[in-house]
N, CA, C and O of each residue as an XYZ file, in Angstrom:
548
protein
N     -36.337     62.535   -110.588
C     -36.590     61.411   -111.461
C     -38.099     61.215   -111.607
O     -38.832     61.227   -110.618
N     -38.548     61.036   -112.829
C     -39.965     60.858   -113.115
C     -40.352     59.395   -112.916
O     -39.640     58.484   -113.338
N     -41.492     59.192   -112.264
C     -42.004     57.850   -112.075
C     -42.504     57.315   -113.414
O     -43.212     58.018   -114.134
N     -42.140     56.072   -113.755
C     -42.625     55.506   -115.020
C     -44.151     55.412   -115.025
O     -44.775     55.278   -113.973
N     -44.737     55.482   -116.202
C     -46.191     55.394   -116.320
C     -46.577     53.992   -116.768
O     -45.843     53.332   -117.505
N     -47.745     53.550   -116.308
C     -48.250     52.246   -116.724
C     -48.810     52.352   -118.140
O     -48.956     53.450   -118.677
N     -49.118     51.216   -118.733
C     -49.582     51.181   -120.124
C     -50.880     51.955   -120.344
O     -51.025     52.654   -121.347
N     -51.811     51.836   -119.423
C     -53.090     52.544   -119.575
C     -52.895     54.061   -119.496
O     -53.531     54.815   -120.232
N     -52.013     54.498   -118.599
C     -51.738     55.936   -118.492
C     -50.996     56.417   -119.729
O     -51.236     57.525   -120.209
N     -50.096     55.588   -120.248
C     -49.389     55.947   -121.483
C     -50.378     56.096   -122.637
O     -50.236     56.994   -123.467
N     -51.377     55.220   -122.689
C     -52.408     55.326   -123.732
C     -53.215     56.614   -123.556
O     -53.550     57.280   -124.535
N     -53.527     56.960   -122.300
C     -54.237     58.211   -122.019
C     -53.394     59.396   -122.498
O     -53.912     60.307   -123.145
N     -52.103     59.385   -122.182
C     -51.210     60.477   -122.590
C     -51.227     60.625   -124.111
O     -51.346     61.734   -124.632
N     -51.105     59.498   -124.819
C     -51.100     59.548   -126.284
C     -52.423     60.084   -126.833
O     -52.434     60.821   -127.819
N     -53.530     59.716   -126.198
C     -54.849     60.166   -126.645
C     -55.074     61.650   -126.355
O     -55.638     62.369   -127.181
N     -54.636     62.101   -125.191
C     -54.970     63.447   -124.714
C     -53.953     64.511   -125.126
O     -54.289     65.695   -125.156
N     -52.748     64.125   -125.438
C     -51.731     65.133   -125.782
C     -52.196     66.084   -126.889
O     -51.998     67.293   -126.764
N     -52.809     65.580   -127.972
C     -53.300     66.531   -128.988
C     -54.346     67.500   -128.439
O     -54.406     68.650   -128.876
N     -55.159     67.060   -127.500
C     -56.167     67.942   -126.906
C     -55.503     69.028   -126.060
O     -55.946     70.177   -126.052
N     -54.439     68.655   -125.352
C     -53.649     69.627   -124.589
C     -53.104     70.704   -125.534
O     -53.181     71.898   -125.244
N     -52.560     70.265   -126.655
C     -52.032     71.209   -127.649
C     -53.154     72.079   -128.216
O     -52.949     73.262   -128.489
N     -54.331     71.497   -128.390
C     -55.476     72.281   -128.875
C     -55.828     73.392   -127.887
O     -56.104     74.523   -128.287
N     -55.816     73.063   -126.598
C     -56.115     74.089   -125.584
C     -55.053     75.182   -125.592
O     -55.368     76.360   -125.423
N     -53.818     74.799   -125.785
C     -52.755     75.806   -125.908
C     -53.009     76.699   -127.122
O     -52.782     77.908   -127.075
N     -53.483     76.086   -128.213
C     -53.772     76.850   -129.434
C     -54.913     77.834   -129.204
O     -54.837     78.984   -129.637
N     -55.961     77.394   -128.530
C     -57.076     78.290   -128.218
C     -56.565     79.470   -127.393
O     -56.929     80.618   -127.646
N     -55.725     79.178   -126.412
C     -55.137     80.244   -125.583
C     -54.337     81.220   -126.437
O     -54.444     82.435   -126.267
N     -53.548     80.692   -127.342
C     -52.730     81.549   -128.204
C     -53.607     82.412   -129.114
O     -53.299     83.580   -129.348
N     -54.684     81.845   -129.619
C     -55.578     82.615   -130.484
C     -56.242     83.745   -129.703
O     -56.368     84.861   -130.207
N     -56.664     83.460   -128.481
C     -57.242     84.520   -127.646
C     -56.204     85.584   -127.326
O     -56.506     86.777   -127.349
N     -54.988     85.159   -127.029
C     -53.925     86.125   -126.754
C     -53.657     86.991   -127.976
O     -53.408     88.190   -127.848
N     -53.708     86.392   -129.152
C     -53.532     87.159   -130.389
C     -54.604     88.219   -130.552
O     -54.321     89.346   -130.957
N     -55.829     87.851   -130.235
C     -56.916     88.836   -130.300
C     -56.669     89.975   -129.316
O     -56.909     91.140   -129.633
N     -56.189     89.635   -128.123
C     -55.911     90.674   -127.126
C     -54.817     91.625   -127.609
O     -54.884     92.832   -127.373
N     -53.825     91.080   -128.277
C     -52.757     91.930   -128.816
C     -53.346     92.889   -129.854
O     -53.032     94.079   -129.866
N     -54.199     92.355   -130.716
C     -54.843     93.224   -131.711
C     -55.665     94.314   -131.037
O     -55.590     95.483   -131.414
N     -56.447     93.923   -130.040
C     -57.296     94.891   -129.343
C     -56.460     95.940   -128.622
O     -56.768     97.131   -128.668
N     -55.401     95.492   -127.956
C     -54.550     96.421   -127.203
C     -53.824     97.395   -128.128
O     -53.525     98.523   -127.737
N     -53.543     96.961   -129.343
C     -52.855     97.841   -130.278
C     -53.816     98.778   -131.000
O     -53.402     99.612   -131.805
N     -55.110     98.629   -130.701
C     -56.098     99.518   -131.306
C     -56.555     99.086   -132.684
O     -57.192     99.859   -133.399
N     -56.240     97.871   -133.060
C     -56.631     97.388   -134.380
C     -58.151     97.329   -134.516
O     -58.850     96.830   -133.635
N     -58.635     97.839   -135.615
C     -60.072     97.800   -135.880
C     -60.529     96.389   -136.240
O     -61.727     96.108   -136.253
N     -59.574     95.497   -136.533
C     -59.946     94.127   -136.882
C     -60.231     93.269   -135.655
O     -60.697     92.138   -135.794
N     -59.959     93.782   -134.458
C     -60.221     93.036   -133.220
C     -61.706     93.128   -132.893
O     -62.131     93.901   -132.033
N     -62.472     92.326   -133.597
C     -63.927     92.333   -133.436
C     -64.404     90.941   -133.027
O     -63.677     89.962   -133.195
N     -65.614     90.850   -132.493
C     -66.150     89.550   -132.085
C     -66.295     88.543   -133.227
O     -66.392     87.341   -132.977
N     -66.310     89.015   -134.471
C     -66.428     88.088   -135.598
C     -65.087     87.829   -136.289
O     -65.053     87.342   -137.419
N     -63.992     88.153   -135.615
C     -62.656     87.913   -136.173
C     -62.460     86.418   -136.419
O     -62.885     85.603   -135.600
N     -61.833     86.048   -137.517
C     -61.600     84.626   -137.810
C     -60.836     83.879   -136.702
O     -61.044     82.681   -136.510
N     -59.966     84.575   -135.984
C     -59.264     83.942   -134.857
C     -60.251     83.418   -133.821
O     -60.089     82.317   -133.295
N     -61.265     84.211   -133.537
C     -62.258     83.799   -132.545
C     -63.110     82.652   -133.040
O     -63.414     81.728   -132.284
N     -63.494     82.702   -134.285
C     -64.292     81.608   -134.844
C     -63.499     80.310   -134.769
O     -64.023     79.279   -134.347
N     -62.261     80.362   -135.171
C     -61.395     79.188   -135.118
C     -61.202     78.706   -133.681
O     -61.255     77.505   -133.415
N     -60.980     79.630   -132.766
C     -60.781     79.271   -131.358
C     -62.033     78.619   -130.782
O     -61.937     77.640   -130.042
N     -63.188     79.147   -131.110
C     -64.444     78.571   -130.600
C     -64.658     77.154   -131.115
O     -65.048     76.268   -130.354
N     -64.405     76.938   -132.399
C     -64.575     75.608   -132.981
C     -63.594     74.603   -132.374
O     -63.970     73.478   -132.047
N     -62.340     75.020   -132.228
C     -61.334     74.133   -131.654
C     -61.654     73.832   -130.194
O     -61.494     72.701   -129.737
N     -62.100     74.839   -129.474
C     -62.473     74.656   -128.071
C     -63.628     73.650   -127.963
O     -63.587     72.744   -127.130
N     -64.625     73.807   -128.781
C     -65.800     72.921   -128.751
C     -65.384     71.469   -129.001
O     -65.791     70.572   -128.262
N     -64.597     71.239   -130.013
C     -64.187     69.861   -130.322
C     -63.283     69.296   -129.224
O     -63.325     68.098   -128.943
N     -62.481     70.139   -128.614
C     -61.606     69.689   -127.532
C     -62.405     69.317   -126.296
O     -62.123     68.305   -125.654
N     -63.392     70.119   -125.962
C     -64.253     69.802   -124.816
C     -64.920     68.453   -125.032
O     -64.966     67.629   -124.118
N     -65.436     68.221   -126.229
C     -66.085     66.941   -126.527
C     -65.115     65.779   -126.366
O     -65.467     64.748   -125.794
N     -63.908     65.942   -126.865
C     -62.906     64.874   -126.756
C     -62.525     64.613   -125.300
O     -62.361     63.460   -124.901
N     -62.384     65.658   -124.518
C     -62.022     65.482   -123.107
C     -63.143     64.825   -122.317
O     -62.884     64.048   -121.398
N     -64.377     65.128   -122.665
C     -65.513     64.499   -121.971
C     -65.540     62.992   -122.193
O     -65.953     62.239   -121.311
N     -65.107     62.557   -123.351
C     -65.154     61.127   -123.657
C     -63.903     60.379   -123.190
O     -63.867     59.149   -123.235
N     -62.898     61.097   -122.752
C     -61.659     60.457   -122.296
C     -61.889     59.730   -120.975
O     -62.743     60.115   -120.177
N     -61.124     58.692   -120.767
C     -61.194     57.903   -119.529
C     -59.819     57.892   -118.874
O     -59.007     57.001   -119.121
N     -59.567     58.907   -118.028
C     -58.248     58.968   -117.387
C     -58.065     57.845   -116.357
O     -59.019     57.407   -115.713
N     -56.847     57.406   -116.227
C     -56.503     56.433   -115.196
C     -56.448     57.156   -113.857
O     -56.546     58.382   -113.796
N     -56.291     56.399   -112.809
C     -56.188     57.021   -111.483
C     -55.018     58.001   -111.448
O     -55.139     59.098   -110.902
N     -53.901     57.607   -112.022
C     -52.729     58.484   -112.034
C     -52.989     59.765   -112.829
O     -52.405     60.807   -112.531
N     -53.848     59.697   -113.822
C     -54.103     60.845   -114.698
C     -55.279     61.711   -114.244
O     -55.606     62.690   -114.914
N     -55.910     61.380   -113.144
C     -57.095     62.113   -112.690
C     -56.819     63.606   -112.487
O     -57.595     64.443   -112.948
N     -55.741     63.941   -111.812
C     -55.431     65.357   -111.556
C     -55.123     66.091   -112.852
O     -55.511     67.245   -113.034
N     -54.422     65.409   -113.747
C     -54.116     65.988   -115.052
C     -55.409     66.307   -115.803
O     -55.590     67.405   -116.329
N     -56.288     65.328   -115.835
C     -57.547     65.495   -116.553
C     -58.396     66.601   -115.921
O     -59.006     67.403   -116.628
N     -58.430     66.636   -114.607
C     -59.188     67.687   -113.907
C     -58.657     69.075   -114.267
O     -59.435     70.008   -114.463
N     -57.345     69.208   -114.353
C     -56.754     70.500   -114.718
C     -57.131     70.885   -116.147
O     -57.381     72.057   -116.426
N     -57.175     69.904   -117.055
C     -57.576     70.206   -118.431
C     -59.041     70.631   -118.495
O     -59.389     71.555   -119.231
N     -59.890     69.967   -117.733
C     -61.307     70.339   -117.697
C     -61.451     71.765   -117.151
O     -62.232     72.557   -117.679
N     -60.706     72.085   -116.107
C     -60.754     73.439   -115.554
C     -60.249     74.459   -116.575
O     -60.776     75.568   -116.662
N     -59.234     74.085   -117.341
C     -58.734     74.984   -118.391
C     -59.814     75.236   -119.439
O     -59.974     76.362   -119.911
N     -60.559     74.182   -119.804
C     -61.624     74.382   -120.796
C     -62.698     75.315   -120.265
O     -63.251     76.124   -121.011
N     -62.995     75.204   -118.974
C     -64.006     76.076   -118.378
C     -63.551     77.531   -118.380
O     -64.334     78.428   -118.693
N     -62.290     77.765   -118.033
C     -61.760     79.131   -118.046
C     -61.704     79.679   -119.470
O     -62.014     80.847   -119.705
N     -61.308     78.832   -120.415
C     -61.276     79.281   -121.809
C     -62.685     79.572   -122.321
O     -62.879     80.478   -123.132
N     -63.654     78.816   -121.854
C     -65.041     79.102   -122.221
C     -65.445     80.497   -121.745
O     -66.096     81.242   -122.477
N     -65.061     80.843   -120.532
C     -65.346     82.183   -120.000
C     -64.639     83.250   -120.836
O     -65.222     84.286   -121.154
N     -63.385     82.990   -121.186
C     -62.637     83.957   -121.986
C     -63.261     84.122   -123.373
O     -63.365     85.238   -123.881
N     -63.674     83.010   -123.980
C     -64.313     83.090   -125.293
C     -65.640     83.842   -125.216
O     -65.986     84.598   -126.124
N     -66.361     83.636   -124.153
C     -67.619     84.366   -123.968
C     -67.338     85.876   -123.824
O     -68.016     86.703   -124.434
N     -66.335     86.214   -123.016
C     -65.976     87.623   -122.820
C     -65.463     88.251   -124.111
O     -65.599     89.458   -124.315
N     -64.875     87.435   -124.981
C     -64.332     87.962   -126.241
C     -65.427     88.448   -127.180
O     -65.143     89.147   -128.153
N     -66.656     88.091   -126.905
C     -67.771     88.587   -127.731
C     -67.885     90.099   -127.642
O     -68.431     90.743   -128.538
N     -67.368     90.661   -126.560
C     -67.370     92.111   -126.378
C     -65.979     92.710   -126.603
O     -65.806     93.928   -126.555
N     -65.001     91.855   -126.845
C     -63.601     92.243   -126.999
C     -63.186     93.181   -125.860
O     -62.609     94.245   -126.083
N     -63.492     92.761   -124.661
C     -63.113     93.477   -123.445
C     -61.813     92.851   -122.940
O     -61.809     91.728   -122.436
N     -60.734     93.574   -123.080
C     -59.409     93.025   -122.771
C     -59.345     92.450   -121.367
O     -58.903     91.315   -121.190
N     -59.773     93.200   -120.372
C     -59.692     92.723   -118.991
C     -60.583     91.510   -118.757
O     -60.188     90.576   -118.060
N     -61.771     91.517   -119.330
C     -62.699     90.407   -119.142
C     -62.191     89.121   -119.805
O     -62.521     88.024   -119.354
N     -61.404     89.245   -120.856
C     -60.817     88.081   -121.526
C     -59.533     87.657   -120.822
O     -59.281     86.465   -120.648
N     -58.735     88.620   -120.423
C     -57.414     88.325   -119.865
C     -57.475     87.507   -118.576
O     -56.696     86.569   -118.405
N     -58.376     87.846   -117.682
C     -58.428     87.153   -116.392
C     -58.696     85.654   -116.557
O     -57.922     84.853   -116.033
N     -59.763     85.235   -117.266
C     -59.941     83.789   -117.429
C     -58.872     83.149   -118.316
O     -58.581     81.961   -118.172
N     -58.290     83.919   -119.223
C     -57.205     83.390   -120.046
C     -55.996     83.065   -119.173
O     -55.373     82.018   -119.343
N     -55.668     83.942   -118.255
C     -54.564     83.680   -117.327
C     -54.867     82.475   -116.436
O     -53.981     81.671   -116.145
N     -56.119     82.359   -116.009
C     -56.523     81.216   -115.195
C     -56.393     79.929   -115.998
O     -55.907     78.924   -115.480
N     -56.819     79.948   -117.247
C     -56.689     78.774   -118.117
C     -55.225     78.385   -118.267
O     -54.880     77.205   -118.212
N     -54.376     79.375   -118.456
C     -52.941     79.105   -118.586
C     -52.410     78.433   -117.314
O     -51.609     77.501   -117.394
N     -52.846     78.895   -116.162
C     -52.408     78.295   -114.898
C     -52.865     76.834   -114.803
O     -52.117     75.980   -114.329
N     -54.086     76.551   -115.253
C     -54.572     75.168   -115.244
C     -53.762     74.302   -116.213
O     -53.438     73.157   -115.900
N     -53.442     74.841   -117.369
C     -52.617     74.094   -118.325
C     -51.216     73.849   -117.764
O     -50.634     72.783   -117.965
N     -50.692     74.831   -117.072
C     -49.381     74.672   -116.449
C     -49.438     73.570   -115.395
O     -48.533     72.740   -115.304
N     -50.508     73.567   -114.600
C     -50.660     72.529   -113.576
C     -50.763     71.151   -114.239
O     -50.150     70.188   -113.778
N     -51.539     71.065   -115.318
C     -51.663     69.792   -116.050
C     -50.301     69.339   -116.563
O     -49.981     68.151   -116.528
N     -49.506     70.282   -117.036
C     -48.195     69.918   -117.583
C     -47.266     69.356   -116.515
O     -46.331     68.617   -116.827
N     -47.520     69.703   -115.256
C     -46.695     69.204   -114.158
C     -47.153     67.836   -113.659
O     -46.420     67.175   -112.923
N     -48.339     67.406   -114.042
C     -48.913     66.164   -113.528
C     -48.408     64.910   -114.237
O     -48.236     63.866   -113.607
N     -48.172     65.007   -115.532
C     -47.749     63.847   -116.319
C     -46.619     64.239   -117.265
O     -46.525     65.400   -117.665
N     -45.773     63.300   -117.623
C     -44.692     63.617   -118.565
C     -45.234     63.861   -119.976
O     -46.265     63.314   -120.367
N     -44.518     64.688   -120.723
C     -44.855     64.924   -122.121
C     -45.752     66.113   -122.392
O     -46.168     66.321   -123.532
N     -46.059     66.900   -121.373
C     -46.972     68.043   -121.533
C     -46.262     69.341   -121.149
O     -46.736     70.083   -120.288
N     -45.134     69.610   -121.784
C     -44.347     70.789   -121.430
C     -45.001     72.068   -121.920
O     -45.682     72.101   -122.945
N     -44.768     73.113   -121.152
C     -45.240     74.451   -121.509
C     -44.157     75.462   -121.219
O     -43.325     75.266   -120.333
N     -44.174     76.548   -121.972
C     -43.323     77.698   -121.685
C     -44.171     78.646   -120.858
O     -45.280     78.999   -121.259
N     -43.671     79.054   -119.732
C     -44.420     79.966   -118.873
C     -44.378     81.369   -119.451
O     -43.419     81.744   -120.127
N     -45.448     82.162   -119.176
C     -45.499     83.548   -119.640
C     -44.251     84.317   -119.212
O     -43.729     85.125   -119.980
N     -43.775     84.076   -118.006
C     -42.633     84.840   -117.511
C     -41.352     84.528   -118.275
O     -40.371     85.261   -118.144
N     -41.337     83.443   -119.081
C     -40.171     83.106   -119.879
C     -40.298     83.599   -121.309
O     -39.383     83.428   -122.115
N     -41.433     84.210   -121.625
C     -41.676     84.682   -122.986
C     -40.875     85.928   -123.322
O     -40.248     86.540   -122.458
N     -40.912     86.285   -124.592
C     -40.139     87.424   -125.070
C     -40.625     88.754   -124.481
O     -39.872     89.725   -124.419
N     -41.864     88.785   -124.061
C     -42.447     90.044   -123.594
C     -42.521     90.122   -122.078
O     -43.148     91.036   -121.542
N     -41.904     89.198   -121.383
C     -41.979     89.176   -119.908
C     -41.311     90.393   -119.312
O     -40.294     90.873   -119.812
N     -41.890     90.878   -118.251
C     -41.335     92.014   -117.535
C     -40.432     91.477   -116.437
O     -40.871     90.663   -115.625
N     -39.155     91.924   -116.396
C     -38.246     91.393   -115.369
C     -38.624     91.827   -113.979
O     -37.954     91.460   -113.014
């Protein structure tokens, strides 16, 4: 049974949920670039529109998270989101060279932080990589 949230935490959830989704989107865009690179696509370049979009979305999300005021109950959630932004920043930096391994490691770390955030407060569900269509049994 989930513990009910107070009004201030509910307001935080409503404010931050779009930012959580933005971080998921940045992760998906980076994963898309990795798929292109792994398939040998010549379009997997540092100036790919996916990367430009991911960088812009990441930047605006970081700014929004910095200005957020989490409640005591939301502190761990917020910390996990901040850690996810830091890992995504590393992945975006590594994507300048389109080095699959250099992007994948911080991307996986970011996903783990997002997963942890999703467990901290209600309304932040995620599908784990192992449940995806491409998971290895």
